[in-house]
C-alpha positions as CSV (number, residue, x, y, z in Angstrom):
1,M,35.4,140.7,-65.4
2,E,36.2,136.9,-65.4
3,E,33.4,136.4,-63.0
4,E,31.0,138.2,-65.3
5,Q,32.1,136.1,-68.2
6,M,31.6,132.9,-66.2
7,I,28.1,133.9,-65.2
8,T,27.3,134.8,-68.9
9,T,28.6,131.5,-70.1
10,I,26.7,129.5,-67.5
11,T,23.5,131.4,-68.3
12,Q,23.9,130.7,-72.0
13,D,24.5,127.0,-71.3
14,N,21.4,127.0,-69.1
15,L,19.3,128.6,-71.8
16,A,20.5,126.1,-74.4
17,L,19.6,123.2,-72.1
18,S,16.3,124.6,-71.1
19,K,15.1,124.9,-74.7
20,N,14.7,121.1,-74.6
21,V,12.2,121.3,-71.7
22,A,8.4,121.8,-71.7
23,V,6.8,122.7,-68.4
24,V,3.2,121.4,-68.7
25,I,0.6,122.5,-66.2
26,L,-2.6,120.6,-66.0
27,N,-5.5,122.9,-65.0
28,W,-9.0,122.3,-63.9
29,N,-10.9,125.3,-62.6
30,G,-7.6,126.6,-61.2
31,K,-7.7,130.2,-62.3
32,S,-6.8,131.4,-58.8
33,F,-3.8,129.1,-58.7
34,L,-2.7,130.3,-62.2
35,Q,-3.0,133.9,-61.1
36,K,-0.9,133.2,-58.1
37,F,1.8,130.9,-59.3
38,L,2.2,131.3,-63.1
39,P,4.4,134.5,-62.6
40,S,7.0,132.4,-60.6
41,V,7.0,129.7,-63.3
42,L,7.5,132.3,-66.1
43,K,10.1,134.2,-64.2
44,N,12.2,131.2,-63.1
45,S,12.1,128.6,-65.9
46,N,15.0,129.8,-68.0
47,K,13.0,130.2,-71.2
48,A,11.6,126.6,-71.1
49,K,8.4,126.2,-73.0
50,I,5.3,126.8,-70.8
51,I,2.1,125.0,-71.7
52,V,-1.2,124.8,-69.9
53,A,-3.5,121.8,-70.6
54,D,-7.0,122.6,-69.6
55,N,-9.3,119.7,-68.3
56,A,-12.6,121.3,-69.4
57,S,-12.6,124.0,-66.8
58,T,-15.9,125.7,-66.1
59,D,-14.4,128.8,-64.6
60,D,-12.7,131.5,-66.8
61,S,-9.2,130.0,-66.6
62,I,-8.8,130.0,-70.4
63,L,-10.1,133.5,-70.8
64,F,-7.7,134.7,-68.1
65,L,-4.7,132.9,-69.8
66,E,-5.6,134.2,-73.3
67,K,-5.9,137.8,-72.0
68,T,-3.0,137.9,-69.6
69,Y,-0.5,135.4,-71.0
70,P,-1.0,135.2,-74.8
71,S,2.5,133.7,-75.3
72,I,1.5,130.6,-73.3
73,D,0.3,127.6,-75.4
74,I,-3.1,126.2,-74.3
75,I,-4.3,122.7,-75.0
76,K,-8.0,122.4,-74.5
77,F,-10.0,119.3,-73.7
78,K,-13.8,119.0,-74.0
79,Q,-14.1,116.9,-70.9
80,N,-12.2,116.3,-67.6
81,L,-9.8,113.5,-68.4
82,G,-8.3,113.4,-64.9
83,F,-4.6,113.7,-64.1
84,A,-3.5,110.7,-66.0
85,G,-5.7,111.1,-69.1
86,G,-5.1,114.8,-69.2
87,Y,-1.4,114.5,-69.2
88,N,-1.3,111.6,-71.7
89,K,-3.4,113.5,-74.2
90,A,-1.5,116.7,-73.7
91,L,2.0,115.2,-74.0
92,Q,1.1,113.5,-77.2
93,Q,1.1,117.0,-78.6
94,V,4.3,118.2,-77.0
95,D,7.6,117.5,-78.9
96,F,10.4,118.1,-76.4
97,E,13.2,116.0,-75.0
98,Y,12.1,116.6,-71.4
99,Y,8.8,117.1,-69.7
100,I,8.0,118.7,-66.4
101,L,4.6,117.8,-65.1
102,L,3.8,120.7,-62.8
103,N,0.7,121.2,-60.6
104,S,-1.0,124.5,-60.9
105,D,-0.7,125.1,-57.2
106,V,3.1,125.1,-57.1
107,E,5.3,128.1,-56.6
108,V,8.8,127.5,-58.1
109,T,12.0,129.1,-56.9
110,E,14.8,130.9,-58.8
111,N,17.0,127.8,-59.3
112,W,14.4,125.1,-59.5
113,L,14.8,123.9,-63.1
114,M,18.5,123.7,-63.9
115,P,19.7,121.3,-61.2
116,M,17.1,118.7,-62.2
117,L,17.9,119.2,-65.9
118,K,21.6,118.8,-65.4
119,M,21.0,115.7,-63.3
120,L,19.2,114.0,-66.1
121,N,21.5,115.4,-68.8
122,N,24.6,114.1,-67.0
123,D,23.3,110.6,-66.3
124,K,21.4,108.8,-69.0
125,S,20.3,106.0,-66.6
126,I,18.1,108.5,-64.7
127,V,14.8,108.9,-66.4
128,A,12.9,110.9,-63.8
129,C,13.5,113.1,-60.8
130,Q,11.7,115.6,-58.5
131,P,12.7,118.7,-56.5
132,K,12.4,119.1,-52.8
133,I,8.8,119.9,-52.2
134,K,7.8,122.0,-49.3
135,D,4.6,123.3,-47.9
136,Y,3.5,126.6,-49.4
137,N,1.5,127.6,-46.3
138,N,4.3,126.5,-43.8
139,K,7.5,127.0,-45.7
140,N,9.8,125.5,-43.1
141,K,8.1,122.1,-43.4
142,F,8.0,119.4,-46.1
143,E,4.8,119.0,-48.1
144,Y,2.8,115.8,-48.2
145,A,2.9,115.0,-51.9
146,G,6.6,114.3,-52.3
147,A,8.7,116.0,-49.6
148,S,12.3,115.0,-50.4
149,G,11.6,111.9,-52.4
150,G,9.1,109.0,-52.5
151,F,9.5,105.5,-51.1
152,I,7.3,102.5,-50.6
153,D,7.3,99.7,-48.0
154,K,7.1,96.0,-48.7
155,Y,3.2,96.1,-48.8
156,G,3.1,99.1,-51.2
157,Y,2.3,101.9,-48.7
158,P,4.0,105.1,-50.0
159,F,5.9,107.5,-47.8
160,C,8.6,110.2,-48.2
161,R,11.8,111.5,-46.8
162,G,10.2,114.2,-44.7
163,R,6.6,112.8,-44.6
164,F,5.6,109.7,-42.7
165,F,1.8,109.1,-42.8
166,D,0.4,112.5,-41.9
167,H,3.5,113.7,-40.0
168,L,5.4,116.4,-41.9
169,E,8.9,117.1,-40.7
170,K,10.5,120.5,-40.5
171,D,13.2,121.0,-43.1
172,V,16.5,121.5,-41.3
173,N,18.5,120.3,-44.3
174,Q,18.5,116.7,-43.1
175,Y,17.5,115.4,-46.5
176,D,19.5,117.6,-48.8
177,D,21.5,114.7,-50.4
178,P,20.5,113.7,-54.0
179,I,19.6,110.0,-53.8
180,E,17.8,107.4,-55.7
181,I,14.2,107.1,-54.7
182,F,11.3,104.8,-55.7
183,W,8.9,107.4,-57.0
184,A,8.9,111.0,-57.8
185,S,5.9,113.2,-57.0
186,G,3.4,114.1,-59.8
187,A,3.3,117.6,-58.3
188,A,6.6,118.4,-60.0
189,L,7.8,115.5,-62.1
190,F,10.7,115.9,-64.4
191,I,10.9,113.0,-66.9
192,R,12.4,112.1,-70.2
193,A,9.8,112.2,-73.0
194,K,11.2,109.1,-74.8
195,E,10.8,106.8,-71.8
196,Y,7.5,108.4,-70.8
197,H,6.0,107.3,-74.1
198,Q,7.8,104.0,-74.4
199,I,6.4,102.9,-71.0
200,G,2.9,104.0,-72.0
201,G,2.6,107.1,-70.0
202,L,0.3,107.4,-67.0
203,D,-2.4,104.7,-66.5
204,E,-5.6,106.5,-67.3
205,F,-7.7,103.9,-65.4
206,Y,-6.4,105.5,-62.2
207,F,-8.0,108.9,-63.0
208,A,-6.1,110.5,-60.1
209,H,-3.8,109.6,-57.2
210,M,-0.9,107.0,-57.2
211,E,-0.5,107.1,-60.9
212,E,3.0,108.6,-60.7
213,I,4.0,105.8,-58.3
214,D,2.8,103.2,-60.8
215,L,4.6,105.1,-63.6
216,C,7.9,105.2,-61.7
217,W,7.6,101.5,-60.7
218,R,7.1,100.5,-64.3
219,L,10.2,102.5,-65.3
220,K,12.2,100.9,-62.4
221,N,11.0,97.4,-63.6
222,Q,12.9,98.2,-66.8
223,G,16.0,99.0,-64.7
224,H,15.8,102.8,-64.8
225,K,16.6,105.2,-62.0
226,V,14.5,107.8,-60.3
227,M,16.1,110.5,-58.2
228,V,15.4,113.4,-55.9
229,C,17.3,116.6,-56.5
230,P,17.0,118.7,-53.2
231,S,19.1,121.5,-54.6
232,S,15.9,122.4,-56.5
233,T,13.0,123.5,-54.3
234,V,9.3,124.2,-55.0
235,Y,6.4,125.1,-52.7
236,H,3.1,123.1,-53.0
237,V,-0.3,124.1,-51.7
238,G,-1.7,120.5,-52.0
239,G,-5.2,119.3,-52.0
240,G,-6.2,121.5,-54.9
241,T,-8.4,118.9,-56.5
242,L,-9.4,116.5,-53.7
243,N,-8.3,117.3,-50.2
244,K,-7.5,114.8,-47.5
245,I,-11.0,114.9,-45.9
246,N,-12.7,113.8,-49.1
247,P,-13.7,110.1,-49.1
248,R,-13.2,110.0,-52.9
249,K,-9.5,110.6,-52.3
250,T,-9.4,107.7,-49.8
251,F,-11.2,105.5,-52.3
252,L,-8.8,106.4,-55.1
253,N,-5.7,106.0,-53.0
254,F,-6.5,102.6,-51.6
255,R,-7.9,101.2,-54.9
256,N,-5.0,102.5,-57.0
257,S,-2.4,101.3,-54.5
258,L,-3.7,97.8,-54.8
259,L,-3.8,98.1,-58.6
260,T,-0.2,99.2,-58.5
261,L,0.9,96.2,-56.5
262,Y,-1.0,93.9,-58.8
263,K,0.5,95.4,-61.9
264,N,4.1,95.6,-60.8
265,L,5.0,92.9,-58.3
266,P,6.7,89.8,-59.6
267,K,4.2,86.9,-59.9
268,N,5.8,84.9,-57.1
269,Q,5.2,87.8,-54.6
270,R,1.9,89.1,-55.8
271,F,-0.6,86.9,-54.0
272,V,1.1,87.0,-50.5
273,K,1.8,90.7,-50.5
274,I,-1.7,91.7,-51.7
275,F,-3.3,89.4,-49.1
276,F,-1.4,91.0,-46.3
277,R,-2.2,94.4,-47.8
278,L,-5.9,93.7,-47.8
279,N,-5.8,92.8,-44.1
280,L,-3.9,96.0,-43.3
281,D,-6.4,98.0,-45.2
282,A,-9.2,96.3,-43.1
283,I,-7.4,97.5,-40.0
284,A,-7.2,101.0,-41.5
285,S,-11.0,101.0,-42.1
286,I,-11.6,100.0,-38.4
287,K,-9.4,102.9,-37.3
288,F,-11.4,105.3,-39.5
289,I,-14.6,104.1,-37.8
290,L,-13.0,104.6,-34.3
291,D,-12.0,108.1,-35.4
292,G,-15.6,108.9,-36.3
293,K,-15.0,108.8,-40.1
294,P,-17.3,106.0,-41.3
295,N,-17.4,107.5,-44.9
296,H,-13.7,106.8,-45.2
297,A,-14.1,103.3,-43.9
298,L,-16.8,102.7,-46.5
299,A,-14.4,104.2,-49.2
300,I,-11.8,101.5,-48.3
301,I,-14.4,98.7,-48.6
302,R,-15.6,100.1,-52.0
303,S,-11.9,100.4,-53.1
304,H,-11.5,96.7,-52.6
305,F,-14.5,95.7,-54.6
306,A,-13.4,98.1,-57.3
307,F,-10.0,96.4,-57.3
308,Y,-11.5,93.0,-57.7
309,S,-13.8,94.2,-60.5
310,A,-10.9,95.8,-62.4
311,I,-9.0,92.5,-62.3
312,F,-11.9,90.3,-63.3
313,Q,-12.9,92.6,-66.2
314,N,-9.3,92.6,-67.4
315,K,-9.1,96.4,-67.1
316,I,-5.6,96.3,-65.7
317,K,-2.5,95.0,-67.6
318,R,0.3,93.5,-65.6
319,N,3.7,94.8,-66.4
320,E,6.7,92.9,-67.5
321,V,9.5,92.8,-64.9
322,V,12.7,92.9,-67.1
323,N,15.5,94.2,-64.9
324,P,13.9,95.4,-61.6
325,N,15.6,98.2,-59.8
326,L,14.2,98.1,-56.3
327,N,16.1,101.0,-54.8
328,G,13.6,102.9,-52.7
329,M,11.5,99.9,-51.7
330,I,12.1,99.5,-48.0
331,N,11.7,95.8,-46.8
332,L,9.6,96.5,-43.7
333,S,6.1,97.6,-42.8
334,I,5.6,101.3,-42.1
335,V,2.3,100.4,-40.5
336,E,4.1,98.4,-37.9
337,K,6.9,101.0,-37.5
338,H,4.5,103.9,-37.1
339,F,1.7,102.4,-35.0
340,I,3.7,99.9,-32.9
341,N,7.2,101.4,-32.8
342,K,6.0,105.0,-32.9
343,C,8.3,106.1,-35.7
344,K,7.4,109.5,-37.0
345,T,10.4,110.4,-39.3
346,F,12.2,108.8,-42.2
347,N,15.5,108.6,-40.2
348,E,13.8,106.9,-37.3
349,L,12.3,104.3,-39.7
350,L,15.8,103.2,-40.8
351,K,17.3,102.8,-37.3
């Protein structure tokens, strides 16, 4: 009897907390993902508000939602605003204490929401967090876009606990501790609404890719904390919009990574680190050529010219570094560690 009362109490507390949460799913021609994964979101989100923001889909996503899930709010855009623009415009219309930015190709688990919500609720210095993200198609492995928390090296290359370059580790509970990270994945990003809007939201110039890293870095430059909460687990398909073999993805990743360095590094580090980064990118382009992928090498060259153009045209605003919190930035080169020292895992990197 006491156990039943305890369960009831916890459940009521969870429901009270979750009423402060909006789960916002950005959709673009993702009817198949909505069909497949919305049931898990509705079932396991503790009565949190579920909203779909549609980026001018040309499939029948909206018709499907209106017919099958009339209780779900839909925000409709007349054009594809990208990941950053779509979320910024949508969240201007969402009045909740917490947001969860959730990809449409994510399956959530029974206890995915509450551990993250309680983490933020119990520590006001934490402004954002992510769950453990695993591969939907290979559920014993971590997934590329976040794994068990995002980090960057001293030249701005991102990597994760559980994902090092393209090497995905098997999850054997080696990264189950909740720790401070540098960036949380945009595939399942839990963030305080107040700080999201105060910092200016996602940078819409990015369009897609790396914008969550920039967002988290801007927050950390204000002294805030970003965490991973591995007691919450989701499964991500990945590559739903642009997959890894698309040169457009290569262009956006390399351009936006350089923009992120330019925006967020202190002035006394900016030139040296970007100079080294440009040279490492040149080596990456040579490797693409040797691997028989000249389109990707060309995408890197184009990304550099686009980076210069954005700076000279004043399209990018540098961010004020007030009280930088650099936890999660590892002071080494993962290019050197991977290609010279043959590191393949996060734990090997730190040895």
